[in-house]
C-alpha positions as CSV (number, residue, x, y, z in Angstrom):
1,M,76.5,148.6,109.8
2,Q,75.9,148.1,106.4
3,R,79.4,146.7,105.0
4,R,79.3,144.1,107.8
5,H,76.0,142.9,106.4
6,F,77.4,142.6,103.6
7,L,79.9,141.4,103.4
8,F,79.3,138.6,106.5
9,A,76.1,137.3,103.8
10,G,79.0,137.6,100.9
11,L,80.8,135.3,103.2
12,T,78.1,132.7,103.8
13,A,76.7,132.3,100.3
14,V,81.0,131.5,99.1
15,T,81.3,129.2,102.0
16,A,78.2,127.3,101.1
17,A,78.7,126.7,97.4
18,V,81.5,125.1,98.4
19,P,81.0,121.0,98.9
20,A,82.3,120.0,102.4
21,V,85.5,118.1,101.9
22,V,85.1,114.6,104.9
23,P,88.6,113.7,105.5
24,A,89.4,109.7,104.8
25,Y,89.5,108.9,107.8
26,A,85.0,110.3,108.1
27,Q,84.3,108.1,105.1
28,A,81.9,104.9,105.5
29,S,84.6,103.5,103.1
30,P,87.9,105.6,103.5
31,P,90.2,104.7,100.6
32,K,93.4,102.9,102.0
33,E,96.3,101.8,100.3
34,V,98.4,98.5,100.7
35,T,101.8,98.1,99.4
36,G,104.3,95.1,99.4
37,T,107.8,93.3,98.0
38,V,108.1,90.6,96.5
39,G,111.2,88.9,94.9
40,G,112.2,92.6,95.2
41,K,109.5,93.9,93.5
42,A,107.3,96.7,93.9
43,L,103.3,95.6,94.4
44,K,99.9,98.0,96.1
45,I,97.0,97.4,95.9
46,G,94.5,100.6,96.1
47,Y,91.0,99.9,97.5
48,Y,87.8,101.1,99.9
49,S,87.7,99.8,102.6
50,P,83.5,99.4,104.4
51,F,82.9,98.7,107.7
52,M,80.9,96.0,108.9
53,R,78.9,98.4,111.4
54,G,76.7,95.2,112.8
55,R,75.5,93.9,109.7
56,K,75.4,90.2,108.5
57,I,78.7,90.8,105.1
58,Y,78.8,87.7,102.9
59,G,75.3,86.0,102.9
60,G,73.6,88.9,103.8
61,L,75.4,92.4,102.4
62,V,77.3,90.7,99.9
63,P,75.4,87.8,98.6
64,Y,75.9,84.5,97.1
65,D,76.1,83.8,93.5
66,E,77.0,87.3,92.9
67,I,80.3,88.7,90.8
68,W,81.3,91.2,93.5
69,C,84.7,93.8,94.1
70,P,85.5,93.9,97.2
71,G,85.7,96.9,98.1
72,A,83.4,99.7,97.8
73,N,83.2,102.3,95.4
74,W,85.5,102.5,92.5
75,I,87.4,98.7,91.3
76,T,89.9,97.3,94.0
77,A,92.8,97.0,92.1
78,I,96.2,95.3,92.5
79,T,99.4,97.4,90.5
80,S,103.0,96.0,89.3
81,E,104.7,98.3,88.0
82,D,108.2,96.7,88.0
83,A,107.6,93.1,86.7
84,G,104.6,91.4,85.4
85,L,102.2,88.4,87.4
86,E,101.8,85.2,87.5
87,I,97.8,84.2,89.1
88,G,97.3,80.6,88.2
89,S,97.5,80.5,84.6
90,M,97.0,84.2,83.8
91,K,100.4,86.3,83.0
92,L,99.6,89.3,82.8
93,A,102.4,92.7,82.2
94,K,103.2,94.7,84.3
95,G,99.8,97.3,85.1
96,S,97.6,97.7,87.1
97,Y,94.1,94.9,87.1
98,G,91.3,95.4,88.6
99,I,89.7,93.1,90.6
100,W,86.6,90.5,91.5
101,V,85.1,87.8,93.2
102,L,82.2,85.4,92.6
103,P,81.8,83.9,96.1
104,T,79.5,81.1,97.0
105,A,78.7,79.3,100.1
106,N,81.3,76.7,99.6
107,E,83.8,78.7,97.6
108,W,84.8,81.4,95.8
109,T,87.0,83.1,92.4
110,V,88.8,85.4,91.7
111,I,88.4,87.5,88.7
112,L,91.5,89.6,87.1
113,N,89.7,92.0,84.3
114,R,91.5,94.3,82.0
115,D,89.6,97.7,83.6
116,A,90.7,99.6,87.1
117,K,89.8,101.8,86.9
118,A,85.6,100.7,86.8
119,F,82.7,102.2,89.5
120,H,83.0,99.5,92.0
121,L,79.2,97.6,90.5
122,D,80.4,98.1,86.9
123,H,81.9,94.6,86.5
124,D,82.7,94.3,82.2
125,A,82.5,90.9,81.8
126,T,84.2,91.5,78.1
127,K,87.4,92.5,79.8
128,D,87.9,89.4,81.5
129,I,91.5,88.4,81.5
130,G,90.6,84.4,83.8
131,K,89.5,83.2,86.8
132,L,91.1,81.7,89.9
133,K,89.6,79.6,93.0
134,M,90.8,81.1,96.0
135,D,91.5,80.1,99.6
136,L,88.7,80.1,102.5
137,K,90.1,80.4,106.1
138,H,88.1,80.9,109.2
139,L,88.9,83.9,111.1
140,D,88.6,83.6,115.2
141,A,87.9,87.1,115.2
142,P,85.8,89.3,113.4
143,V,87.7,91.9,111.2
144,E,85.8,95.1,111.7
145,S,87.3,97.0,108.2
146,L,87.8,95.1,104.9
147,T,91.7,94.7,104.9
148,F,93.7,93.3,102.3
149,E,97.3,92.7,102.3
150,I,100.4,91.5,100.9
151,R,102.5,88.4,101.7
152,G,105.7,87.1,100.6
153,E,105.9,83.4,100.1
154,G,109.3,83.2,99.7
155,G,111.8,84.2,96.3
156,N,109.3,85.4,93.4
157,T,105.7,84.4,95.1
158,G,103.5,85.7,97.3
159,R,99.6,85.7,98.1
160,V,97.2,88.4,97.9
161,A,94.4,88.5,100.8
162,F,92.0,90.0,101.8
163,L,90.3,89.9,104.9
164,W,86.7,90.8,106.8
165,E,84.0,88.8,109.4
166,Q,84.9,86.5,110.6
167,T,86.7,85.5,106.4
168,E,90.0,85.6,105.0
169,A,89.8,84.8,101.3
170,S,93.3,85.2,99.3
171,F,95.1,84.0,96.1
172,P,99.0,82.8,95.2
173,F,100.4,84.9,92.8
174,T,104.5,84.7,91.5
175,V,106.1,87.9,89.9
176,V,108.0,87.2,86.7
177,R,110.9,89.6,86.1
């Protein structure tokens, strides 16, 4: 009997010492990745997708006039391993770049940053590459979970869009061979 008790106590101690692994679907802001092909070249965006959960997002959870990481936990990053990108006047070599946004009540700006591994609250302006005004569109139905899309628009041109609450914010890009 003592032997069983000792074994049970030992297993309980080991189990308590091991941190619980929470599957992605059960996390408050699960990791997501979207991929797309534009001009025959693959791109991906890795991000953590928070949910509205009844909250007011823009002008509430995401305040206006403050730089924001569109996502949670870690920086949202765009990666092109096959070709460079042109985003506005920015010419980006193939690689990964952090995406930040400056939302205001009337106009949003995307900011591309050299640090593609930053914590989502640690914007370092000294690593900014450049900025571009975003296109905004009101959505008829709310989008519960932050969702990114990579859209081909023909040839080597495409668009990065993200949808959340009742807003779609996007910016164009060109794949450079």
